[in-house]
C-alpha positions in Angstrom: 2.7 13.1 1.2 0.3 10.0 2.2 2.1 6.9 2.6 0.6 4.5 -0.3 1.6 0.9 -0.9 0.2 0.8 -4.4 -1.9 -2.1 -5.3 -1.2 -3.5 -1.8 -3.7 -3.1 1.3 -2.3 -4.5 4.4 -4.9 -4.1 7.2 -6.3 -7.0 8.7 -9.9 -6.8 10.0 -12.7 -9.3 11.1 -14.8 -10.3 8.0 -18.1 -8.4 8.7 -16.9 -5.5 10.9 -13.6 -4.7 8.9 -15.0 -4.8 5.5 -17.3 -1.9 6.4 -14.1 -0.1 7.6 -12.1 -1.0 4.5 -14.9 0.5 2.2 -14.9 3.9 4.3 -11.3 4.3 4.1 -11.1 3.6 0.3 -13.5 6.4 0.0 -11.6 8.5 2.3 -8.4 7.8 0.3 -10.3 8.7 -2.9 -11.3 12.0 -1.7 -7.6 12.5 -0.6 -6.5 11.8 -4.1 -9.1 14.4 -5.6 -7.9 17.0 -3.2 -11.2 17.0 -1.6 -9.7 17.2 2.0 -12.7 18.2 4.0 -14.8 15.2 2.5 -11.7 12.8 3.1 -11.6 14.0 6.8 -15.0 13.2 7.0 -14.8 9.7 6.0 -11.9 9.0 8.1 -13.9 10.2 11.1 -16.5 7.8 10.3 -14.2 4.9 9.8 -12.4 5.7 13.0 -15.6 5.1 15.0 -15.5 1.3 14.1 -11.7 1.0 14.3 -8.6 2.8 15.4 -5.6 0.2 15.0 -4.2 0.8 11.5 -1.1 3.3 12.0 -1.1 3.7 8.2 -4.5 4.9 8.0 -4.3 7.2 11.1 -1.3 8.8 9.6 -3.0 9.3 6.2 -5.7 10.6 8.0 -3.7 13.3 9.8 -2.3 14.3 6.4 -5.8 14.9 5.3 -6.7 17.0 8.4 -3.6 18.8 8.0 -4.2 19.7 4.4 -7.8 20.8 5.5 -6.5 23.3 8.0 -7.3 21.5 11.1 -4.0 21.3 13.1 -5.7 20.0 16.3 -7.2 16.9 14.7 -3.9 16.4 12.6 -2.0 16.0 15.7 -4.6 13.8 17.5 -4.6 11.3 14.6 -0.9 11.5 14.2 -0.5 10.7 17.8 -2.6 7.8 17.6 -0.5 6.5 14.5 2.5 6.8 16.8 0.8 4.8 19.6 -0.2 2.2 17.1 3.2 1.8 15.8 4.3 4.4 13.1 7.7 4.7 13.3 9.0 6.6 10.1 10.3 9.7 11.8 12.0 10.9 8.7 9.1 10.8 6.6 7.0 12.8 9.3 9.6 15.4 9.4 9.9 15.8 5.6 6.2 15.2 4.5 4.9 18.2 2.4 1.3 17.3 3.5 2.2 18.2 7.1 4.1 21.5 6.2 1.5 23.3 8.3 2.5 21.4 11.2 6.2 21.4 11.0 6.7 24.9 12.4 4.2 24.3 15.3 5.7 23.6 18.5 3.4 20.5 18.8 4.9 19.1 15.9 8.5 19.4 17.4 6.9 17.6 20.4 5.4 15.1 18.3 8.9 14.3 16.5 10.6 14.0 19.8 8.2 11.7 21.3 8.1 9.6 18.1 11.9 9.5 18.1 12.0 8.6 21.7 9.5 5.5 21.3 11.3 4.5 18.2 14.8 4.6 19.9 13.4 2.3 22.6 11.4 0.1 20.3 14.3 -0.4 18.0 17.3 -0.7 20.1 18.2 -4.2 18.6 17.4 -3.3 15.0 19.9 -3.3 12.4 19.8 0.3 11.9 22.1 0.8 8.8 20.0 -2.0 7.2 16.8 -0.3 8.2 17.7 3.2 6.9 18.7 1.7 3.4 15.4 -0.1 3.1 13.6 3.0 4.1 15.1 5.1 1.6 14.2 2.7 -0.9 10.4 2.5 0.3 10.3 6.4 0.0 11.9 6.4 -3.5 9.4 3.3 -4.6 6.3 5.2 -3.3 6.8 8.7 -4.3 7.3 7.8 -7.9 4.0 5.8 -7.9 2.3 8.5 -6.2 3.3 11.1 -8.7 2.3 8.7 -11.6 -1.2 8.2 -10.2 -1.6 11.9 -9.7 -0.6 12.6 -13.4 -3.0 9.9 -14.6 -5.9 11.5 -12.8 -4.9 15.2 -13.9 -3.6 14.4 -17.8 -5.1 10.9 -18.5 -3.6 7.6 -18.9 -2.4 8.3 -22.4 -0.8 11.7 -21.6 3.0 12.7 -22.3 3.3 13.4 -18.6 2.2 10.0 -17.7 4.5 8.3 -20.1 7.5 10.3 -18.8 6.9 9.3 -15.3 6.3 5.8 -16.3 9.7 5.7 -17.8 11.2 7.4 -14.8 9.4 4.9 -12.5 10.9 1.8 -14.4 14.4 3.3 -14.2 14.2 3.7 -10.3 12.4 0.1 -9.9 15.5 -1.3 -11.8 18.0 0.4 -9.3 16.0 -0.3 -6.2 15.7 -3.9 -7.5 19.4 -4.3 -7.6 19.7 -3.0 -4.1 16.9 -5.2 -2.7 18.5 -8.2 -4.3 21.6 -7.7 -2.7 20.0 -7.4 0.7 18.0 -10.8 0.2 20.9 -12.8 -0.9 23.0 -11.6 1.8 20.5 -11.4 4.8 17.4 -13.4 3.6 13.9 -12.0 3.9 14.8 -10.1 7.0 11.8 -9.6 9.4 10.2 -6.7 11.2 11.9 -7.7 14.3 15.1 -6.6 13.0 14.2 -3.6 10.7 10.9 -2.6 11.6 7.5 -3.2 9.6 7.9 -0.6 7.0 11.2 -1.3 6.0 10.4 -5.1 6.0 7.5 -4.4 3.6 10.0 -2.7 1.4 11.3 -6.2 0.4 7.8 -7.2 -1.1 7.0 -3.9 -2.5 10.1 -4.0 -4.9 10.0 -7.7 -5.8 6.4 -7.3 -6.8 7.6 -4.8 -9.3 10.4 -6.9 -10.6 10.6 -9.2 -13.8 8.9 -12.5 -13.7 12.3 -14.6 -13.5 13.2 -12.5 -10.2 9.8 -12.8 -8.7 9.7 -16.6 -9.4 13.2 -16.7 -7.7 12.2 -14.9 -4.5 8.7 -16.3 -4.2 9.7 -19.4 -2.3 11.7 -17.2 0.1 8.7 -15.0 0.5 6.6 -18.3 1.2 9.0 -19.2 3.9 9.1 -15.7 5.3 5.4 -15.8 6.0 5.8 -19.2 7.7 8.3 -17.7 10.2 6.3 -14.4 10.5 8.9 -12.2 8.7 6.3 -11.2 5.8 2.4 -10.8 5.6 0.4 -13.3 4.2 -1.7 -10.7 2.3 1.3 -9.4 0.8 2.3 -12.8 -0.5 -1.0 -13.3 -1.9 -0.7 -10.2 -4.2 2.6 -11.7 -5.6 1.3 -15.2 -6.1 -1.4 -13.5 -8.2 1.1 -11.6 -10.0 3.3 -14.6 -10.8 0.4 -16.9 -11.9 -0.9 -14.2 -14.3 2.6 -13.6 -15.9 2.9 -17.7 -16.0 -0.2 -17.8 -17.9 -2.4 -19.2 -15.2 -5.5 -17.3 -13.3 -5.0 -15.3 -10.2 -6.5 -16.6 -7.0 -7.2 -13.4 -5.0 -8.3 -10.9 -7.5 -5.7 -8.4 -6.5 -4.5 -7.8 -10.2 -6.5 -5.1 -11.9 -6.3 -4.6 -15.8 -7.2 -1.5 -18.1 -9.3 -1.4 -21.4 -7.8 1.4 -23.6 -10.9 1.1 -25.8 -13.4 1.4 -23.0 -11.4 3.2 -20.6 -12.4 1.2 -17.8 -10.4 -1.2 -15.4 -11.3 -4.8 -14.8 -10.4 -7.8 -12.7 -8.0 -9.6 -14.5 -8.9 -13.5 -15.2 -9.7 -15.0 -11.8 -9.7 -18.9 -10.7 -13.1 -19.8 -9.1 -14.6 -16.3 -8.7 -17.4 -17.6 -6.4 -15.2 -18.5 -3.6 -12.7 -15.3 -4.0 -13.8 -13.8 -0.9 -13.3 -16.9 1.2 -9.8 -17.4 -0.1 -9.1 -13.4 0.5 -10.3 -13.7 4.2 -8.1 -16.7 4.7 -4.9 -14.4 4.0 -6.3 -11.2 5.8 -7.7 -9.3 2.6 -11.2 -7.7 2.6 -14.1 -8.2 0.2 -13.3 -7.9 -3.3 -16.3 -5.7 -4.0 -14.5 -3.3 -1.4 -11.2 -3.6 -3.0 -12.2 -2.8 -6.5 -13.9 0.4 -5.8 -10.6 1.9 -5.8 -10.8 1.5 -9.5 -14.3 2.2 -9.9 -15.3 -1.3 -10.5 -18.5 -2.8 -9.4 -18.0 -6.3 -8.6 -20.9 -8.9 -9.6 -19.6 -12.3 -9.7 -22.4 -13.7 -12.1 -21.4 -11.0 -14.6 -17.8 -11.4 -14.3 -18.1 -15.2 -14.9 -20.0 -14.5 -18.2 -17.1 -12.0 -19.1 -14.3 -14.3 -18.2 -13.8 -16.2 -21.5 -13.3 -13.0 -23.1 -10.9 -11.5 -20.4 -8.8 -14.5 -20.8 -8.3 -13.8 -24.6 -7.1 -10.3 -24.0 
């Protein structure tokens, strides 16, 4: 299964060069979601002519190549993911997208090489805490992947989506208890102690929490960003969520609404739309126009400003 950080996009690129990359990656992910793996692979190839630094994108590309039946390319991209910091050996070994590779001797070699690098890289990690956070990460993301797939296949109002939504809420409540326990005991533990993916789990779970919990741990995350124990782009998304839930406008345009009447998505109320891309760039986020393509939204700032009073009343 591809790794998805739902509603968050963590790659940081240069303002001109990177946004083109982000736009192509968005298209590659969309083709993957639609099970059009050949088209997805072509888009990943195009993107990697520009940039080959994101371990997550390289891993996801390996998944698309595997599902497209191109083992050689899949191993190439997975090895590049390893070189760029991918370290979730457990996910690699169990990922159903990579089933075709698991019985291949190159698969065993890749796992062994990854394990050796990970063991060396993580010699000073808190391994029990890392394992706990990685398990929560998988639990958080897998149910969301199923939820998104059901929306595409059965529709937003379907029985399947409703059932998965209830299951997702239940899982979130359990994961939140575990993460709060970790935060209260260890603080916002950084990637130098548990690795990047385990560290990101803290944000993923808090961003799905109730407002009171988000308000409680938002100052802790702000301090973690200052200490390089959390990502500034992740903090931006949490800031947006809290702002909207407190009745204020979001600053970065990360939060998307859905209109049941028109069956269309839209950017929830946004402060100073004219300068949103400047603010996004300051925290390592790409152009809003690229970001919203994931929801089939065409960003037109002048049109958005006309619609904003109506959006605020929804």
